[in-house]
Phi, psi and omega in degrees: 000133181293156178290140181290157178263132181250139179233144173291168183297316181289323174299315181296320180299316176296315183297315181277351178070039178229166177284156180300327179297316177296315178303316178301319179292322180296324178292312181301323182281355181081012181281325177252135179277149178223167175217160174259126179287162176306332181283349182097352180285139172281124180240152178267133176278099186293320185284353182249010179250068177093357184265351183261008184295156181295149183296131178291153174291148179273170178303313181295324178294318180293316181295318180297323181285322192241333188232016182302326180293346179261355182305130176081354177279129179281144174212142176279161177300321178295316178295321179295318178302311181296311184299310185279333173297316182291313184298317182266354178059038175219153181286128173224113186279159178298325177302325178296316180290321178298319180295318177299320176296314178299327180279352174095007178282334176238131181284135177271117183279321183208136177259154181164210179302318174234133174294135175256116187256154175289120187293326178301317182287325175297315178299317180298312180296322179297316180299313179298318179297316179298322179297313180295319180303313181292317180300323183253021175052038176081356179272081187272353180303119178082002180277128172278120181267317181236155173273186183294349178258003182086005177277156177301127184292130181244127174287140177293317187229080184297326181296322182288320176299318178295317180297316177300319179299316181294318180296319177302314182296329180284329184272000000 
C-alpha cells in the first residue's frame, strides 16, 4: 500500500476548494481524516478522503452490461421520453433526450422530421439521469449528470459537496 499524502490545513482548503473554516468543520465532523505531524501541526490525510473509491463504470461498460441488446435500435426523443419516464417513474422530457443527442451523448441514427436515436445510449442516459435524480431527491437544478465525454459525472470530493449543499439549504 502506498504511503498516504498529507496536506496542511491551508493546502487542503485550496485543493478541496473550501474555506479553512469549512475544512475545520469537516475535520470536526469526522468527514476528513487527519494526523498530527512530528512538528505538532494538524495535517489532512489526502489519499484517504474519497480518493480510494472504486473506479466508476464507463459509458461503454454500462451499455455493454445492461443495454447491448438495444444497440442500433432507433427510438425518437418523444418515444424515449415516454418509455423511460414510465420505467423510472420520474419526468424526463423529450427535450432532455434531444439535448443529450445534440451534445453527443446519444448517437443520432437518422435526422429528419424526428431524430432517430440509438436506444442503447438513450437508455444509458435515462438510467444515469434517474440515479442522479434519486441521489438529489429530484432537485436537479445545477446538477451535472454527465461529464464532457458523456460519462456519468463524478464529484472529486463528494463529502465536501454534500457539506456545502447542507450549508446552502440551512442559510
